[in-house]
MARDODO-856070 format. One record per atom (N, C-alpha, C): residue in three letters; x, y, z. Coordinates in steps of 0.001 Angstrom, whole numbers, plus 500000, padded with zeros to 6 digits. Each point is the difference from the previous one (the first is absolute). Example, Ala and Ser with C-alpha at 12.3 -4.5 7.8 and 13.67 -1.06 7.14 Angstrom:
2
  res      px      py      pz
  ALA  513190  494310  507800
  ALA  499110  501190  500000
  ALA  500900  501200  500000
  SER  499650  501050  499280
  SER  500820  501190  500060
  SER  499230  501090  500730
END
This chain:
279
  res      px      py      pz
  MET  865459  238151  530776
  MET  498704  499422  499631
  MET  499220  501003  499172
  ILE  499580  499597  498826
  ILE  499313  500913  499099
  ILE  498622  500345  500508
  PHE  499261  499002  500421
  PHE  498682  500261  500562
  PHE  500048  499661  501483
  SER  499583  500912  500861
  SER  500098  499788  501440
  SER  498647  499830  500645
  VAL  499049  499536  499226
  VAL  498645  499832  500521
  VAL  499942  498751  500855
  LEU  499563  500120  501226
  LEU  499805  498855  500888
  LEU  498517  499801  500169
  LEU  499496  498842  499596
  LEU  498572  499739  500054
  LEU  499616  499430  501353
  SER  498751  500201  500379
  SER  499454  499451  501229
  SER  499643  498549  499781
  GLN  499279  499384  500924
  GLN  499618  498598  499868
  GLN  499234  499797  498707
  ILE  500075  498744  499466
  ILE  499408  499718  498705
  ILE  498488  500168  500070
  CYS  499478  500884  499158
  CYS  498575  500231  499801
  CYS  499194  500089  501286
  VAL  500081  501146  500651
  VAL  499127  500274  501127
  VAL  498765  500706  499498
  ASP  498949  500041  500842
  ASP  498729  500513  499528
  ASP  499870  501515  500105
  SER  500883  500648  500740
  SER  499914  501451  500095
  SER  501049  500621  499108
  PHE  499592  501044  499274
  PHE  500913  500627  499039
  PHE  500302  501420  500440
  ALA  501259  500252  500345
  ALA  500379  501352  500388
  ALA  499859  500909  498798
  ASP  499505  501197  500239
  ASP  499746  500928  498903
  ASP  501312  500597  499507
  ALA  500791  499175  499346
  ALA  501280  500474  499474
  ALA  499761  500821  498749
  ASN  500797  500978  499807
  ASN  499855  500853  498823
  ASN  500827  499418  498875
  MET  499364  499079  499243
  MET  500710  499298  498935
  MET  499771  500745  498691
  LYS  500821  500943  499710
  LYS  499873  500845  498824
  LYS  501094  499663  498995
  LEU  499818  500505  498790
  LEU  500984  499763  498954
  LEU  501347  500593  500368
  SER  499987  501029  500841
  SER  501264  500593  500420
  SER  500881  498992  500711
  GLY  499384  498983  500605
  GLY  500778  498960  500652
  GLY  500861  499254  499012
  ILE  499439  499725  498829
  ILE  500764  499315  498955
  ILE  501162  500863  499542
  LEU  499715  501277  499768
  LEU  501057  500887  499545
  LEU  501101  500109  501050
  ALA  499603  499985  501265
  ALA  500996  500065  501070
  ALA  500884  498770  499999
  VAL  499393  498829  499755
  VAL  500775  498756  499949
  VAL  501001  500048  498864
  LEU  499531  500461  498821
  LEU  500894  500079  498853
  LEU  501138  500976  500270
  LEU  499675  501136  500619
  LEU  501032  500968  500324
  LEU  500983  499424  501000
  LEU  499486  499240  500975
  LEU  500862  499378  501005
  LEU  500983  499047  499347
  VAL  499489  499194  499070
  VAL  500869  499056  499296
  VAL  501093  500737  499257
  TYR  499607  501077  499298
  TYR  500960  500715  499164
  TYR  501052  500738  500818
  THR  499552  500624  501105
  THR  500922  500818  500769
  THR  500852  499188  500951
  GLU  499379  499052  500742
  GLU  500748  499256  501007
  GLU  501038  499093  499373
  ARG  499621  499411  498871
  ARG  500932  499047  499403
  ARG  501018  500690  499110
  SER  499783  501285  499665
  SER  500912  500778  499156
  SER  500351  499247  498735
  GLY  498986  499684  499238
  GLY  500236  499208  498813
  GLY  500198  498553  500339
  PHE  499466  499557  501160
  PHE  500082  498624  500454
  PHE  501417  499583  500332
  GLY  500661  500880  500734
  GLY  501238  499632  500678
  GLY  501117  499565  499089
  MET  500608  498868  500334
  MET  501220  499569  499347
  MET  499756  499164  498762
  CYS  498758  499832  499580
  CYS  499745  499136  498855
  CYS  500560  500575  498710
  HIS  500024  501306  499897
  HIS  500605  500596  498825
  HIS  500595  501340  500398
  PRO  501043  500462  499328
  PRO  500624  501268  500365
  PRO  499065  501156  499712
  LYS  500167  501065  500756
  LYS  499212  501194  499742
  LYS  500435  500588  498668
  PRO  499112  500080  499024
  PRO  500408  500428  498666
  PRO  500245  501503  499940
  ALA  501014  500371  499250
  ALA  500264  501409  499747
  ALA  499694  500244  498535
  CYS  498738  500071  499676
  CYS  499600  500178  498613
  CYS  498799  500928  499941
  ARG  499652  500427  498801
  ARG  498937  500986  499837
  ARG  498630  499362  499801
  TYR  499917  498672  500109
  TYR  498742  499305  499755
  TYR  499343  499575  501308
  PRO  498675  500081  500070
  PRO  499291  499504  501191
  PRO  500012  498482  500018
  PRO  499778  499381  501158
  PRO  500038  498532  500098
  PRO  499060  499292  499041
  SER  498877  500638  499649
  SER  499048  499353  499104
  SER  500572  499763  498613
  GLN  501142  500677  499669
  GLN  500591  499861  498669
  GLN  501331  499260  500015
  TRP  500424  499535  501160
  TRP  501314  499373  500088
  TRP  500164  498821  499051
  CYS  498959  499208  499850
  CYS  500114  498787  499187
  CYS  499405  500180  498608
  ARG  499787  501234  499587
  ARG  499381  500239  498699
  ARG  500933  499638  498857
  SER  501297  500215  500194
  SER  500976  499650  498970
  SER  501316  499647  500675
  LEU  500850  499302  499254
  LEU  501301  499615  500543
  LEU  500843  501229  500295
  GLU  499904  501020  499134
  GLU  500786  501214  500193
  GLU  499647  500690  501321
  ILE  498689  500089  500282
  ILE  499563  500640  501243
  ILE  500443  499171  501204
  ALA  499854  498678  499896
  ALA  500391  499127  501109
  ALA  501482  500141  500314
  ILE  500835  500100  498957
  ILE  501439  500154  500207
  ILE  500298  501340  500654
  GLU  499360  501057  499498
  GLU  500237  501332  500575
  GLU  499602  500057  501472
  CYS  498912  499310  500345
  CYS  499511  500016  501381
  CYS  500616  498893  500853
  ARG  500897  499212  499392
  ARG  500731  498945  500702
  ARG  499078  498931  500588
  VAL  498964  499645  499263
  VAL  499094  498939  500454
  VAL  499814  498950  498903
  GLU  500976  499898  499088
  GLU  499818  499076  498881
  GLU  499838  498558  500463
  LYS  500744  499597  501034
  LYS  499897  498623  500494
  LYS  498598  499724  500525
  GLN  499487  500930  500804
  GLN  498661  499814  500547
  GLN  498941  500005  498904
  CYS  500146  500885  499027
  CYS  499015  500061  498917
  CYS  500025  498734  499155
  MET  501185  499448  499777
  MET  500088  498752  499248
  MET  499288  498884  500743
  GLU  500144  499973  501328
  GLU  499331  498965  500786
  GLU  498492  500208  500002
  VAL  499569  501260  500093
  VAL  498567  500284  499949
  VAL  499418  499551  498671
  ASN  500674  500353  498901
  ASN  499509  499615  498680
  ASN  500004  498496  499812
  ALA  500894  499323  500702
  ALA  500081  498541  499875
  ALA  498936  499292  500807
  THR  499302  500732  500855
  THR  499002  499368  500866
  THR  498623  500601  499793
  ARG  499694  500405  498786
  ARG  498660  500480  499691
  ARG  499013  498847  500132
  PRO  498689  500307  500125
  PRO  499004  498941  500185
  PRO  500005  498931  498919
  ASN  500467  500335  498774
  ASN  499984  499001  498942
  ASN  501229  499097  500048
  GLN  500833  500175  501005
  GLN  501163  499148  500164
  GLN  499676  498873  500980
  ALA  501029  499247  500383
  ALA  499776  498790  500787
  ALA  499659  500277  501460
  VAL  500370  501159  500509
  VAL  499788  500269  501423
  VAL  498530  500327  500252
  PRO  499308  499207  500809
  PRO  498575  500257  500257
  PRO  499816  501144  500987
  VAL  498863  500666  499880
  VAL  499668  501042  500959
  VAL  499588  499355  501317
  VAL  499988  500789  501058
  VAL  499536  499527  501302
  VAL  498482  500129  500038
  SER  499326  498889  500204
  SER  498537  499986  500037
  SER  499521  500151  501439
  VAL  499243  501059  500258
  VAL  499465  500270  501338
  VAL  498477  499919  499934
  THR  499411  499112  500785
  THR  498544  499854  500035
  THR  499503  500363  501390
  LEU  499038  500908  500036
  LEU  499443  500456  501270
  LEU  498563  499518  500143
  TYR  499751  499226  501035
  TYR  498652  499573  500372
  TYR  499551  500935  501121
  TYR  498916  500718  499771
  TYR  499677  501090  500918
  TYR  498506  500271  500051
  GLU  499631  500944  500875
  GLU  498631  500491  500118
  GLU  500010  501512  499822
  SER  498987  500521  499348
  SER  499999  501417  499639
  SER  499961  500935  501199
  LEU  499429  499572  501119
  LEU  499892  500866  501176
  LEU  500878  499558  501162
  CYS  500837  499016  499790
  CYS  500928  499558  501051
  CYS  501056  501084  500226
  PRO  500135  500512  501218
  PRO  500963  501078  500250
  PRO  501429  499663  499596
  ASP  500473  498809  500357
  ASP  501380  499647  499669
  ASP  500181  499749  498506
  CYS  498963  499507  499347
  CYS  500060  499843  498547
  CYS  500135  501361  499333
  ARG  499200  500943  500453
  ARG  500042  501346  499437
  ARG  501375  500628  500210
  GLU  500540  499819  501185
  GLU  501308  500585  500285
  GLU  501089  499348  499162
  PHE  499935  498685  499820
  PHE  501010  499331  499183
  PHE  499917  500462  498548
  ILE  498790  500107  499469
  ILE  499832  500444  498615
  ILE  500550  501403  499808
  THR  499663  500897  500902
  THR  500347  501408  499809
  THR  501424  500347  500413
  GLN  500546  499284  500970
  GLN  501320  500347  500509
  GLN  501125  499106  499485
  GLN  499677  498820  499497
  GLN  501035  499079  499540
  GLN  499799  499567  498547
  LEU  498855  499393  499713
  LEU  499815  499351  498704
  LEU  499990  500996  498846
  PHE  499158  501011  500075
  PHE  499914  500949  498885
  PHE  501287  500803  499822
  PRO  500608  500553  501073
  PRO  501261  500725  499803
  PRO  501104  499124  499413
  THR  500106  498760  500460
  THR  501035  499107  499483
  THR  499746  499666  498542
  TRP  498749  499691  499681
  TRP  499659  499697  498601
  TRP  500246  501201  499103
  THR  499741  501201  500487
  THR  500234  501208  499211
  THR  501454  500090  499571
  MET  500916  499596  500874
  MET  501424  500082  499692
  MET  500538  498767  499289
  LEU  499398  498845  500235
  LEU  500572  498752  499487
  LEU  499068  499260  499047
  GLN  499086  500701  499354
  GLN  499003  499302  499192
  GLN  500592  499246  498821
  ASP  501219  500360  499568
  ASP  500643  499266  498912
  ASP  500441  498604  500427
  ILE  500191  499788  501291
  ILE  500483  498699  500471
  ILE  499060  499386  501028
  MET  498791  500531  500104
  MET  499081  499565  501052
  MET  498585  499937  499442
  ALA  499345  498855  500148
  ALA  498614  499830  499556
  ALA  499109  499838  501218
  VAL  498924  500779  500065
  VAL  499105  499985  501153
  VAL  498644  499428  499605
  THR  499500  499071  500805
  THR  498652  499454  499842
  THR  499220  500282  501273
  LEU  498823  500599  499844
  LEU  499144  500327  501139
  LEU  498810  499058  500033
  VAL  499741  499427  501172
  VAL  498881  499068  500168
  VAL  499138  500489  501161
  PRO  499009  500846  499725
  PRO  499134  500487  501072
  PRO  498966  498954  500423
  TYR  500193  499443  501177
  TYR  499066  499024  500570
  TYR  500328  499786  501475
  GLY  501207  499528  500277
  GLY  500469  499877  501370
  GLY  499246  498991  500831
  ASN  499433  500471  501107
  ASN  499313  499127  500948
  ASN  498503  499917  499755
  ALA  499569  500370  498829
  ALA  498569  499923  499682
  ALA  499541  498545  499975
  LYS  498710  499813  500117
  LYS  499400  498670  499961
  LYS  498887  499981  498959
  VAL  499823  498843  499386
  VAL  498919  499815  499033
  VAL  498849  499304  500697
  HIS  498789  500555  499871
  HIS  498825  499367  500585
  HIS  499675  498708  499264
  GLN  499482  499051  500735
  GLN  499554  498757  499368
  GLN  498725  500227  499201
  SER  499191  500947  500442
  SER  498775  500340  499266
  SER  500099  501444  499544
  PHE  499203  500372  499040
  PHE  500028  501341  499446
  PHE  498720  500744  500362
  LEU  499477  499756  501227
  LEU  498764  500639  500428
  LEU  500244  501423  500496
  SER  501229  500322  500387
  SER  500304  501335  500501
  SER  500246  500951  498832
  ASN  500164  501281  500327
  ASN  500236  500999  498961
  ASN  501329  499771  499291
  SER  500963  499443  500693
  SER  501307  499725  499412
  SER  500395  498568  500318
  PRO  500610  499305  499036
  PRO  500445  498628  500270
  PRO  501278  499947  500829
  PHE  500531  501154  500394
  PHE  501251  500049  500748
  PHE  499806  500734  501325
  THR  500757  499587  500989
  THR  500129  500781  501231
  THR  501471  500359  500156
  CYS  500258  501208  500466
  CYS  501370  500497  500071
  CYS  500360  500403  501419
  GLN  501289  499963  500291
  GLN  500490  500258  501346
  GLN  499581  501373  500506
  HIS  499960  500978  499115
  HIS  499653  501359  500396
  HIS  498624  500403  499474
  GLY  499137  499016  499832
  GLY  498610  500283  499693
  GLY  499685  500151  498521
  GLU  498738  500320  499739
  GLU  499517  500125  498630
  GLU  500758  501053  499192
  PRO  500372  501163  500575
  PRO  500769  500964  499209
  PRO  501296  499411  499445
  GLU  500662  499138  500773
  GLU  501229  499389  499494
  GLU  499705  499041  498850
  CYS  498899  499262  500093
  CYS  499631  499124  498888
  CYS  499817  500814  498723
  ARG  499343  501152  500131
  ARG  499810  500858  498831
  ARG  501342  500545  499513
  GLY  500856  500413  500933
  GLY  501313  500501  499602
  GLY  500825  498937  499297
  ASN  499973  498775  500517
  ASN  500708  498898  499346
  ASN  499505  499802  498576
  MET  498675  500055  499833
  MET  499430  499749  498685
  MET  500284  501154  499039
  ILE  499958  501228  500504
  ILE  500345  501145  499158
  ILE  501426  499855  499479
  GLU  500926  499650  500878
  GLU  501394  499888  499583
  GLU  500214  498802  499081
  ALA  499274  498915  500226
  ALA  500082  498852  499092
  ALA  499492  500385  498616
  CYS  498923  500769  499944
  CYS  499452  500435  498712
  CYS  500948  500967  499302
  ILE  500615  500897  500752
  ILE  500965  500933  499411
  ILE  501193  499240  499430
  LEU  500474  498996  500714
  LEU  501104  499181  499495
  LEU  499620  499285  498713
  HIS  498732  499639  499875
  HIS  499530  499290  498813
  HIS  499752  500938  498821
  LEU  499532  501202  500281
  LEU  499540  500902  498938
  LEU  501077  500949  499490
  THR  501081  500170  500729
  THR  501040  500939  499585
  THR  501347  499295  499886
  GLU  500896  500640  499278
  GLU  501358  499476  499853
  GLU  500674  499953  501368
  ARG  500863  499023  500201
  ARG  500530  499710  501333
  ARG  500670  501206  500647
  THR  500814  500731  499232
  THR  500682  501156  500576
  THR  499004  501050  500463
  LEU  499001  500287  499169
  LEU  498968  500967  500378
  LEU  499229  499514  501220
  ALA  499694  498712  500027
  ALA  499244  499444  501126
  ALA  500759  500189  501308
  PHE  501304  499797  499971
  PHE  500791  500155  501222
  PHE  499975  501456  500470
  HIS  500102  500939  499060
  HIS  499913  501412  500366
  HIS  498636  500332  500613
  ILE  498946  499463  499414
  ILE  498651  500265  500510
  ILE  499843  499437  501407
  ILE  500456  498772  500193
  ILE  499857  499365  501313
  ILE  500865  500706  501038
  TYR  501199  500414  499617
  TYR  500811  500792  500927
  TYR  499269  501282  500381
  CYS  499411  500665  499013
  CYS  499245  501226  500249
  CYS  498878  499747  501000
  MET  499279  498903  499825
  MET  498915  499659  500923
  MET  500529  499719  501402
  GLU  501021  499150  500081
  GLU  500492  499559  501305
  GLU  500701  501115  500776
  SER  500480  501019  499306
  SER  500657  501116  500682
  SER  499023  501100  500373
  SER  498735  499830  499661
  SER  498979  500988  500333
  SER  499406  499715  501372
  ALA  499416  501025  500592
  ALA  499378  499826  501316
  ALA  498828  499041  499926
  ASP  499247  500043  498910
  ASP  498843  499127  499797
  ASP  500200  499225  498703
  VAL  500344  498734  500117
  VAL  500344  499181  498833
  VAL  498854  499947  498998
  LEU  498801  499724  500465
  LEU  498865  499826  499098
  LEU  499608  501308  499328
  SER  499970  501079  500756
  SER  499603  501290  499432
  SER  500998  500493  498962
  ALA  501257  499584  500131
  ALA  501036  500461  499076
  ALA  500026  499218  498698
  ALA  499318  498876  499939
  ALA  500122  499102  498850
  ALA  499678  500685  498680
  GLN  498879  500695  499930
  GLN  499571  500590  498734
  GLN  500955  501098  499540
  SER  500425  500864  500914
  SER  500912  501079  499618
  SER  501378  499456  499633
  CYS  500448  498948  500671
  CYS  501295  499396  499662
  CYS  499953  499359  498613
  LEU  498877  499368  499684
  LEU  499841  499422  498664
  LEU  500047  501090  498945
  TRP  499277  501083  500241
  TRP  499968  501102  499037
  TRP  501385  500613  499827
  LEU  500768  500075  501086
  LEU  501322  500616  499949
  LEU  500973  499196  499151
  TYR  500006  498677  500148
  TYR  501010  499175  499337
  TYR  499486  499260  498766
  ALA  498708  499797  499899
  ALA  499444  499303  498831
  ALA  498715  500695  499567
  PRO  500108  501241  499526
  PRO  498800  500763  499644
  PRO  499193  499388  498865
  SER  500623  499124  499222
  SER  499271  499370  498894
  SER  499088  498872  500470
  VAL  500158  499587  501245
  VAL  499165  498930  500554
  VAL  498886  500637  500829
  PRO  498766  499941  499549
  PRO  498910  500618  500764
  PRO  499731  499249  501298
  TRP  499627  500737  501027
  TRP  499693  499380  501280
  TRP  498868  498995  499871
  SER  499111  500225  499054
  SER  498861  499095  499821
  SER  500455  498577  499699
  ARG  501151  499842  499338
  ARG  500507  498658  499711
  ARG  500452  499306  501281
  VAL  500672  500747  500861
  VAL  500419  499428  501282
  VAL  498781  499674  500844
  ASP  499043  500912  500039
  ASP  498795  499802  500800
  ASP  499220  498783  499522
  SER  499913  499838  498677
  SER  499302  498831  499447
  SER  500724  498710  500359
  CYS  501323  500053  499987
  CYS  500796  498830  500377
  CYS  499746  499637  501456
  VAL  500008  501008  500869
  VAL  499814  499764  501433
  VAL  498618  499429  500287
  LYS  498996  500520  499327
  LYS  498624  499601  500280
  LYS  499555  498765  499222
  GLY  500780  499617  499000
  GLY  499605  498886  499148
  GLY  500768  498726  500277
  ASP  499792  499040  499135
  ASP  500610  498683  500185
  ASP  501514  500032  499829
  LEU  500514  500931  499170
  LEU  501442  500056  499768
  LEU  500759  500243  501296
  GLY  499509  500923  500815
  GLY  500666  500285  501266
  GLY  500068  498783  500901
  TYR  498910  499253  500078
  TYR  499983  498788  500826
  TYR  500946  498942  499440
  GLN  500069  499893  498676
  GLN  500932  499047  499399
  GLN  501448  500365  500325
  LEU  500308  501293  499933
  LEU  501358  500443  500322
  LEU  500340  499715  501458
  MET  499038  500228  500894
  MET  500246  499739  501413
  MET  500133  498508  500285
  ARG  499223  499188  499305
  ARG  500134  498547  500173
  ARG  501380  499537  499537
  ALA  500478  500589  498905
  ALA  501340  499659  499521
  ALA  501057  500391  501032
  ASN  499847  501171  500608
  ASN  500937  500426  501043
  ASN  499915  499097  501226
  ALA  498777  499544  500303
  ALA  499824  499073  501120
  ALA  500749  498700  499740
  LEU  499909  499491  498781
  LEU  500694  498761  499652
  LEU  501511  500180  500072
  MET  500503  501139  499507
  MET  501439  500271  500071
  MET  500469  500054  501447
  THR  499197  500634  500850
  THR  500377  500137  501406
  THR  499955  498653  500711
  ARG  498975  499213  499719
  ARG  499876  498684  500634
  ARG  501090  499042  499544
  ALA  500541  500236  498813
  ALA  501021  499099  499457
  ALA  501390  500266  500572
  LEU  500136  501030  500815
  LEU  501315  500323  500559
  LEU  500548  498840  500829
  ASN  501281  499749  499845
  ASN  500675  498948  500760
  ASN  501373  500520  500420
  PRO  500160  500292  501281
  PRO  499058  499768  501100
  PRO  498785  500917  499924
  ALA  498931  499570  500653
  ALA  498783  500800  500027
  ALA  500252  501315  500729
  HIS  499370  501058  499523
  HIS  500217  501302  500627
  HIS  499341  500033  501375
  THR  500628  500696  500911
  THR  499489  500124  501368
  THR  499707  501445  500372
  HIS  500343  500922  499126
  HIS  499800  501417  500265
  HIS  500103  500756  498678
  VAL  499684  501260  500060
  VAL  500254  500896  498871
  VAL  500671  501258  500534
  PRO  500865  500630  499216
  PRO  500398  499604  498655
  PRO  500834  498713  500002
  TRP  499809  499203  498959
  TRP  500757  498760  499789
  TRP  500744  500182  498686
  ILE  501316  499885  500047
  ILE  500821  500379  498853
  ILE  500848  498822  499547
  THR  499932  499687  498714
  THR  500853  498953  499446
  THR  500968  500609  498994
  PHE  501155  499373  499877
  PHE  501023  500432  499054
  PHE  500325  498836  499078
  ASN  499819  500244  498713
  ASN  500201  498952  498999
  ASN  499189  498754  500341
  GLY  498787  500225  500505
  GLY  499071  498917  500288
  GLY  500210  499292  501319
  GLU  500970  500430  500793
  GLU  500300  499320  501256
  GLU  499854  500953  501184
  TYR  499544  499440  501121
  TYR  499859  500787  501219
  TYR  501011  499550  501035
  THR  500676  500974  500603
  THR  500794  499736  501198
  THR  499755  501140  500973
  GLU  499954  499668  501261
  GLU  499788  501026  501023
  GLU  501146  501004  500004
  GLU  501204  499508  499730
  GLU  501167  500886  499989
  GLU  499869  501067  498919
  ASN  499634  499580  498782
  ASN  499856  500966  498918
  ASN  498865  500975  500265
  GLU  498907  499506  500563
  GLU  498882  500897  500285
  GLU  500393  501045  501042
  ASP  500722  499581  501026
  ASP  500452  500949  501018
  ASP  500900  501066  499384
  LYS  500893  499586  499112
  LYS  500887  500959  499341
  LYS  499202  500941  499107
  ALA  499006  499458  499320
  ALA  499195  500818  499091
  ALA  499243  501089  500736
  MET  499563  499700  501211
  MET  499213  500962  500754
  MET  500817  501216  500423
  SER  501317  499839  500093
  SER  500841  501118  500440
  SER  500859  500572  498885
  SER  500395  499183  499021
  SER  500853  500499  498919
  SER  499848  499118  498767
  LEU  498899  500169  499311
  LEU  499733  499201  498802
  LEU  501021  500278  498908
  PHE  500429  501238  499872
  PHE  500975  500355  498976
  PHE  501258  499145  500132
  GLN  500554  499945  501185
  GLN  501221  499224  500215
  GLN  499765  498520  499732
  LEU  498832  499503  500363
  LEU  499711  498582  499785
  LEU  499911  499679  498518
  VAL  499317  500836  499224
  VAL  499886  499751  498560
  VAL  501373  500041  499354
  CYS  500824  500961  500388
  CYS  501357  500062  499454
  CYS  500799  498749  500367
  HIS  499775  499481  501195
  HIS  500689  498778  500431
  HIS  499524  498790  499193
  LEU  498707  499943  499708
  LEU  499441  498848  499286
  LEU  500266  500053  498503
  TYR  500270  501167  499465
  TYR  500274  500122  498569
  TYR  501334  499335  499698
  LYS  500027  499151  498980
  LYS  501145  499123  499787
  LYS  501146  500654  499234
  VAL  500267  501251  500311
  VAL  501181  500666  499446
  VAL  500579  500877  501096
  SER  500997  500768  499635
  SER  500642  500879  500970
  SER  499002  500960  500621
  ARG  500106  500184  501315
  ARG  499146  500972  500680
  ARG  500226  501399  499440
  CYS  501205  500274  499551
  CYS  500280  501316  499433
  CYS  499109  500277  498801
  ILE  499720  498956  499201
  ILE  499147  500183  498835
  ILE  498585  500330  500440
  CYS  499564  499347  501040
  CYS  498675  500278  500544
  CYS  499901  501461  500420
  GLU  501012  500475  500693
  GLU  499965  501363  500505
  GLU  500175  501014  498880
  LEU  500832  499694  499011
  LEU  500149  500898  498860
  LEU  498692  500093  499236
  SER  499330  498862  499830
  SER  498701  499997  499331
  SER  499008  500877  500741
  ALA  500019  499924  501324
  ALA  499095  500826  500803
  ALA  500318  501474  499845
  LEU  501283  500335  499976
  LEU  500390  501394  499859
  LEU  499557  500553  498656
  ILE  500204  499222  498939
  ILE  499581  500442  498675
  ILE  498492  500156  499944
  GLN  499263  499029  500585
  GLN  498545  500079  500015
  GLN  499531  501227  500775
  THR  500660  500297  501122
  THR  499645  501170  500796
  THR  500208  501276  499207
  GLN  501119  500068  499286
  GLN  500276  501188  499207
  GLN  499006  500135  498849
  ASN  499649  498887  499363
  ASN  499022  500041  498912
  ASN  498654  500504  500486
  SER  499595  499566  501186
  SER  498693  500386  500518
  SER  499950  501459  500401
  SER  501176  500603  500207
  SER  500028  501404  500416
  SER  500130  500949  498826
  VAL  500233  499446  498785
  VAL  500164  500848  498822
  VAL  498653  500537  499557
END
């Protein structure tokens, strides 16, 4: 099992002070690389002078490293070909303990390795409710209080104002911090320094933020079957309890299973992506 994280009950109100640091991601990547030894039997261990990130750069290199068959299959299944990527949509709350753990321990690490064959959509809303009247300070109430409503809106605004890949990095940075809200500004500066915090703040405090949250509310309400907890995870637009259970413990294996080509290609793609990220 690539990821051995066992989650507690779905979205409890107490959050154990886990040390969710970036080193956890690096440890996961190292675990994948070392335990699987080049991902086991999917391809022979190459005896060549090139690192895995260059195996598919040319036919000559692929032949020397004895991975030409795998590289041909990888090249045949690029995103512009007929094989669709695996679409993963997460309906969540910014301060939900199990949501945070899934994002930091499963979703982000898996996406880091499989982003060429995996598309992630984040919908921060979860179990929030919309007030019938707008007499209160916020038109929403959230399971974990007003701070969660603000966190949901901050992340919705970040998703709207920044490119999707950057937004995911920012949200991972926030969710892996001890204080999600306090980390927002520094995480934005770290991954999207060209986007001033004032733009996010204006979005959160203005009508745009409420419009984004209403859109997320509509997406969440439209789920069929209706969501009963968070995190709520769909694959290619469909929800099954079986897939969600698998995702909570080993999302990597599930995405490779759902990808409509050889699992070996999925794992080779992950290995190449891991090597590229370490260069």
